[in-house]
C-alpha positions in Angstrom: -4.7 -16.7 42.4 -6.6 -13.4 43.6 -3.5 -11.5 43.4 -2.9 -12.5 39.8 -6.6 -11.3 39.2 -6.4 -8.3 40.9 -2.8 -7.3 39.0 -4.3 -8.4 35.6 -7.4 -5.7 36.2 -4.9 -3.4 37.5 -3.1 -3.6 34.3 -6.6 -3.3 32.0 -7.6 -0.1 34.0 -4.4 1.2 33.3 -4.4 0.7 29.8 -8.2 2.4 29.5 -6.8 5.3 31.4 -4.0 5.8 29.3 -5.6 5.7 26.3 -8.5 8.0 27.3 -5.9 10.3 28.5 -4.3 10.3 25.3 -7.6 10.4 22.9 -8.9 13.4 25.3 -6.2 15.3 26.3 -6.7 18.8 28.4 -4.9 21.8 26.4 -1.5 20.1 25.7 1.5 21.3 27.4 4.9 21.7 25.4 5.8 18.3 27.5 3.0 16.5 26.1 4.1 14.2 22.7 1.7 14.8 19.9 1.6 12.0 17.4 -1.0 12.3 14.6 -2.2 9.2 13.8 -3.0 6.7 10.5 -5.1 4.2 9.3 -8.7 5.4 11.1 -11.5 3.5 9.6 -9.2 0.5 8.3 -10.2 -2.6 10.2 -7.4 -4.1 11.5 -4.9 -1.3 10.8 -6.4 1.1 13.3 -6.9 -1.7 15.9 -3.0 -2.0 15.5 -2.2 1.6 16.2 -4.7 1.3 18.9 -2.9 -1.6 20.4 0.6 0.3 20.1 -1.1 3.8 22.2 -2.4 1.5 24.8 1.3 -0.2 24.8 3.2 2.3 24.9 1.4 4.3 27.1 1.3 1.8 29.4 4.7 1.0 29.1 5.9 4.9 29.4 3.6 6.4 32.0 6.2 9.4 32.6 5.3 10.7 28.6 2.1 12.3 28.5 0.8 11.7 24.9 -1.9 13.4 23.2 -2.9 11.2 20.0 -5.3 12.0 17.5 -5.9 10.3 14.2 -5.3 12.6 10.7 -8.6 12.0 10.2 -9.8 14.7 13.0 -7.0 17.3 12.2 -7.1 17.7 8.6 -9.8 19.4 6.9 -10.2 16.1 4.9 -7.6 13.1 4.8 -5.5 13.4 1.7 -2.0 13.7 0.4 -2.5 17.3 -0.9 -4.1 18.7 2.8 -1.5 17.2 5.0 1.2 18.2 2.7 0.2 21.6 2.8 -0.1 21.2 6.9 3.4 20.4 7.5 5.0 22.7 5.2 2.4 25.1 7.2 3.9 24.3 10.4 7.8 24.3 9.1 7.0 27.8 7.2 5.2 29.4 10.5 8.5 27.9 13.0 5.4 26.9 15.0 5.9 22.6 15.3 2.6 21.8 17.1 2.9 18.1 15.5 5.4 15.9 16.9 5.1 12.6 14.9 3.4 13.7 11.8 1.7 11.2 9.1 4.3 11.2 6.0 5.1 8.7 3.1 6.9 9.2 0.0 4.2 11.3 -1.7 3.5 13.8 1.0 7.7 14.0 1.3 7.5 15.5 -2.6 4.1 17.1 -2.7 5.8 19.0 0.9 9.1 19.8 -1.1 7.1 21.8 -4.4 5.3 23.4 -1.8 8.5 24.8 -0.1 10.4 24.7 -3.4 12.8 22.4 -1.9 13.7 19.1 -2.4 16.3 18.8 0.4 13.9 20.0 3.5 13.8 16.5 5.2 17.4 17.2 5.5 16.5 20.4 7.7 13.3 19.5 9.5 12.9 16.1 9.7 14.9 13.4 12.1 17.0 11.1 10.4 16.8 7.7 11.9 19.9 6.7 10.0 22.1 8.7 12.9 19.3 7.1 15.7 21.8 4.2 17.2 20.5 0.9 16.2 17.8 1.9 14.6 18.7 0.7 11.0 19.2 -2.8 12.1 15.3 -3.0 13.2 14.3 -2.6 9.4 14.6 -5.3 6.6 17.8 -4.9 4.2 15.3 -5.3 1.2 13.0 -2.0 2.7 16.1 0.2 3.0 18.1 -1.1 0.0 21.7 0.6 1.7 20.3 3.4 1.6 18.6 3.9 -2.2 15.2 4.1 -0.6 15.8 7.6 1.3 16.1 9.1 -2.7 12.4 9.6 -2.3 12.4 11.5 0.6 15.3 14.0 -0.2 18.0 11.0 1.4 16.6 11.3 4.9 15.7 7.8 6.9 12.0 9.4 7.4 11.3 6.4 9.8 10.0 2.8 10.3 8.9 1.2 7.1 6.1 -0.3 8.8 3.6 -0.9 5.2 4.7 -3.3 2.7 2.6 -4.3 -0.3 2.9 -6.8 -3.5 0.9 -6.0 -6.8 -2.3 -8.7 -7.1 -4.4 -9.8 -9.3 -7.6 -9.9 -7.1 -11.0 -12.3 -8.6 -14.3 -13.5 -7.4 -14.2 -17.2 -6.7 -17.8 -17.3 -7.5 -17.6 -15.3 -10.7 -14.9 -17.8 -11.6 -16.8 -20.9 -10.5 -20.1 -19.5 -12.9 -18.0 -19.3 -15.7 -16.3 -22.6 -15.4 -12.6 -21.0 -15.0 -10.1 -22.2 -13.4 -7.7 -19.1 -12.2 -3.8 -19.7 -12.2 -2.6 -18.0 -8.9 0.7 -18.7 -9.9 2.7 -18.0 -13.0 -0.6 -16.7 -14.6 0.4 -16.1 -18.0 -0.9 -13.7 -20.7 -2.8 -16.3 -23.0 -4.4 -17.6 -19.0 -5.6 -14.2 -19.0 -6.8 -13.7 -22.6 -8.8 -17.0 -22.4 -10.6 -15.9 -18.9 -11.0 -11.7 -20.7 -12.8 -14.2 -23.5 -14.5 -16.6 -21.5 -16.4 -13.2 -20.3 -16.8 -11.9 -23.2 -18.7 -15.0 -24.3 -21.2 -15.2 -21.4 -21.9 -11.7 -21.4 -23.4 -12.4 -25.4 -26.4 -14.3 -23.8 -26.4 -13.2 -20.2 -29.4 -11.1 -18.5 -26.6 -9.3 -16.3 -23.2 -9.5 -17.9 -19.7 -9.6 -15.9 -17.1 -7.1 -16.5 -13.6 -9.0 -16.9 -12.4 -5.9 -15.0 -13.7 -3.0 -12.5 -10.8 -0.2 -12.3 -12.0 3.0 -10.0 -10.5 6.5 -10.3 -6.7 6.9 -9.7 -6.2 3.2 -8.9 -3.0 2.8 -11.3 -4.0 -0.4 -11.5 -3.6 -1.1 -15.3 -0.4 1.1 -15.3 1.0 -1.7 -12.8 -0.4 -4.3 -14.8 1.6 -2.9 -17.9 4.9 -2.7 -15.9 4.6 -6.1 -14.6 4.2 -7.2 -18.3 7.4 -5.3 -19.2 9.6 -6.7 -16.4 8.2 -10.4 -17.3 9.1 -9.8 -21.0 12.0 -12.1 -22.6 12.7 -9.3 -25.3 16.2 -7.5 -24.6 15.2 -4.1 -26.4 13.4 -1.6 -24.9 11.2 -0.8 -28.1 10.5 -4.4 -28.4 9.3 -5.1 -24.6 7.2 -2.0 -25.1 5.8 -3.7 -28.3 4.9 -6.7 -26.8 3.4 -5.1 -23.9 1.1 -3.2 -25.9 0.0 -5.9 -28.2 -1.1 -7.8 -25.2 -3.2 -4.7 -24.2 -4.6 -4.6 -28.0 -5.9 -8.4 -27.4 -7.1 -7.9 -23.9 -9.1 -5.0 -25.6 -10.5 -7.3 -28.3 -12.8 -8.9 -25.6 -14.7 -6.1 -24.1 -13.0 -6.4 -20.4 -14.3 -2.9 -18.8 -17.8 -2.6 -18.3 -17.3 -0.5 -15.4 -14.4 1.7 -14.9 -13.5 5.3 -13.3 -15.8 4.4 -10.1 -14.8 5.0 -6.9 -13.3 2.1 -5.2 -16.2 1.3 -2.8 -18.1 1.0 -6.1 -15.9 -1.1 -7.8 -16.0 -3.2 -4.1 -19.4 -3.2 -4.6 -19.6 -4.4 -7.8 -17.4 -7.2 -6.8 -19.7 -8.2 -4.3 -22.5 -8.3 -6.3 -20.9 -10.9 -8.6 -20.5 -8.2 -11.6 -16.9 -8.4 -12.3 -14.4 -11.0 -11.9 -10.6 -9.2 -11.8 -10.0 -6.0 -9.7 -6.0 -4.7 -9.8 -4.9 -3.8 -7.0 -1.9 -4.4 -4.2 -2.6 -5.8 -1.4 -3.0 -2.9 1.2 -6.8 -3.0 -0.1 -7.0 -6.0 2.3 -7.9 -4.0 5.1 -10.5 -1.4 3.5 -12.3 -4.0 2.1 -12.4 -5.8 5.6 -14.0 -3.1 7.0 -16.1 -1.8 4.8 -17.1 -5.3 2.8 -16.4 -7.9 5.0 -19.2 -10.2 3.1 -16.7 -9.8 0.3 -13.6 -11.0 1.7 -14.5 -15.0 1.6 -15.5 -14.4 -2.2 -11.8 -13.8 -3.0 -8.9 -14.9 -3.8 -5.2 -13.3 -5.5 -3.4 -14.5 -7.9 -0.1 -13.4 -9.0 0.2 -10.7 -12.0 0.4 -12.0 -15.5 3.7 -12.4 -17.3 5.1 -13.4 -20.8 7.5 -15.8 -18.9 8.2 -18.0 -15.6 8.5 -14.4 -13.2 11.6 -14.1 -10.9 10.7 -11.1 -9.3 7.5 -9.6 -7.7 6.8 -6.3 -7.7 5.7 -4.0 -4.8 7.6 -2.0 -1.9 7.5 -0.6 1.2 6.6 3.0 2.7 7.5 4.8 5.8 4.5 6.0 7.7 5.4 8.7 10.1 8.3 11.1 10.5 9.5 13.1 13.5 10.1 16.9 13.2 13.4 17.6 14.1 12.5 20.8 15.8 9.9 18.5 17.7 9.6 20.1 21.4 9.2 16.4 22.4 11.9 14.9 19.8 13.1 12.4 22.3 9.7 10.8 23.4 8.8 11.0 19.5 12.0 9.0 18.7 11.3 6.7 21.4 7.7 5.6 19.9 9.2 5.0 16.3 11.2 2.7 18.3 8.6 1.2 19.8 7.1 0.6 16.5 9.8 -0.7 15.4 9.9 -3.8 17.3 9.5 -8.0 16.2 6.3 -8.6 17.7 4.9 -4.9 16.0 6.4 -6.7 12.9 4.4 -10.3 13.3 1.3 -8.3 14.3 0.9 -6.1 11.4 1.5 -9.4 9.0 -0.9 -11.2 11.0 -3.6 -8.2 11.3 -3.4 -6.8 7.2 -2.2 -9.9 5.7 1.0 -7.7 4.2 4.6 -7.6 4.6 6.3 -5.0 6.4 9.5 -3.7 6.1 10.5 -4.4 9.6 12.3 -7.2 11.3 10.3 -9.9 13.1 11.2 -12.9 14.8 10.8 -16.7 13.6 8.1 -17.7 11.2 4.8 -17.4 12.7 2.5 -20.3 12.2 -0.6 -17.7 12.4 0.6 -16.0 9.1 -0.2 -19.0 6.4 -3.7 -20.0 7.7 -5.7 -17.9 5.5 -5.2 -17.3 1.4 -4.4 -13.8 1.7 -1.6 -14.7 4.3 -0.7 -17.8 1.8 0.0 -15.4 -1.5 2.5 -12.9 -0.2 4.4 -16.1 1.4 4.4 -17.9 -2.0 4.9 -14.9 -4.1 8.1 -13.9 -2.2 9.5 -17.4 -2.0 12.6 -17.1 -4.6 12.2 -14.4 -6.0 13.3 -10.8 -5.8 11.6 -7.4 -5.4 11.2 -4.9 -8.5 10.0 -1.6 -6.8 6.5 -0.6 -7.3 6.6 1.8 -10.7 4.8 4.6 -9.0 7.8 5.0 -6.8 10.9 4.7 -9.7 13.0 7.8 -8.8 13.6 7.3 -12.8 11.0 6.9 -15.5 10.9 3.6 -16.5 10.4 2.9 -20.3 7.0 1.5 -19.9 5.7 4.8 -18.3 5.5 6.2 -21.8 2.4 3.8 -22.5 0.3 4.8 -20.0 -1.9 7.4 -21.8 -2.6 4.7 -24.6 -3.9 1.7 -22.4 -7.6 3.2 -21.9 -7.8 3.7 -25.6 -6.2 0.0 -26.4 -8.7 -2.0 -23.6 -11.7 -0.1 -25.3 -10.4 -1.1 -29.4 -10.0 2.1 -30.2 -6.7 2.5 -31.3 -3.9 -0.8 -32.4 -0.6 -1.6 -30.9 0.4 -0.3 -33.4 -1.1 3.1 -33.7 0.1 3.0 -29.8 3.0 2.4 -30.9 3.8 5.3 -32.7 2.2 8.0 -30.8 5.0 7.1 -28.1 7.5 6.8 -29.8 6.3 9.9 -32.3 7.5 7.4 -35.8 5.5 8.2 -38.5 
């Protein structure tokens, strides 16, 4: 018994020592693996990163690791600053970080900065060439190589992060308004009924409720328009488009947006104060709410995005998170770290911690997975439905994109669906 306790204490000591050395290194040498972190301040996502850091450094004590979150490296953490950071490394030839934060948006911004859409083939490790790596990813995440079109044909790293579209709703507000929200197969008529009930309530309410709350750069109504377009029973593009515009005009009749162009934090605060019913946002928002507004989580549930008919699909996607610089001085150690991230136990931890899907292959179903409504939502949504890619990840522009400029005016009742259709088709 004493021997077991001794070894347990020793293991904890080595983990703490490894983390202190990784996060507070001495001057890094060319033999130190330098890893740029992601998800700082995002609740359980940050915890997962720190767990992996501890486990990797403990199991690979021959590898010195310097770990720093991107937030603490860049002037401010954004797609723009990270893209310029990577472009500067490439242009200078001074590869200071072995593992960099990189998703498809960053890849394409770097391509613009370097004026080279194929920059990844020259400067990033292609994990399709790493033996056995492809087998660690789900087929629907890497899609036979089609997913790599977003990164210049390069398999940049593990598709750790996944997300689904979702209609978040405040259960307290729904109960106050007497609404029974259909969490599965919500129709456009259902959504119109909810918006009308909110509008009716506001006619006499001292504190009005917004049917939707939106924030800057959310892309929320763009995603709803795309989901409606995919669900249309019509076959011709113009017919489907007009059907979506008609739906938005009908929603706009009920004054659905009292709050918009806020920060996402203000949007969450309005939900927490019971001043809004719906938020359209992918499931990736869970950990940010968990970290910054934990009191809001018990009020929230997830509903399937509305459609015109029963949906045989669900919209969402998988995102690469890190990449390894091809000319990295510690390339082999960096690849080993990405392989460490791609294990089934990490896949299962990700799902438990984030309530989101992952592109990593896991083991058998974990009973912890479905013990709250957020995890249960993704399990039900994916069952017997096919994944359709996020509208913002499509390489070729979808026909519905042309409606995006008209959606705000439709929601504010400023134009009709017929006028919106004339605008986007340039027809008299």
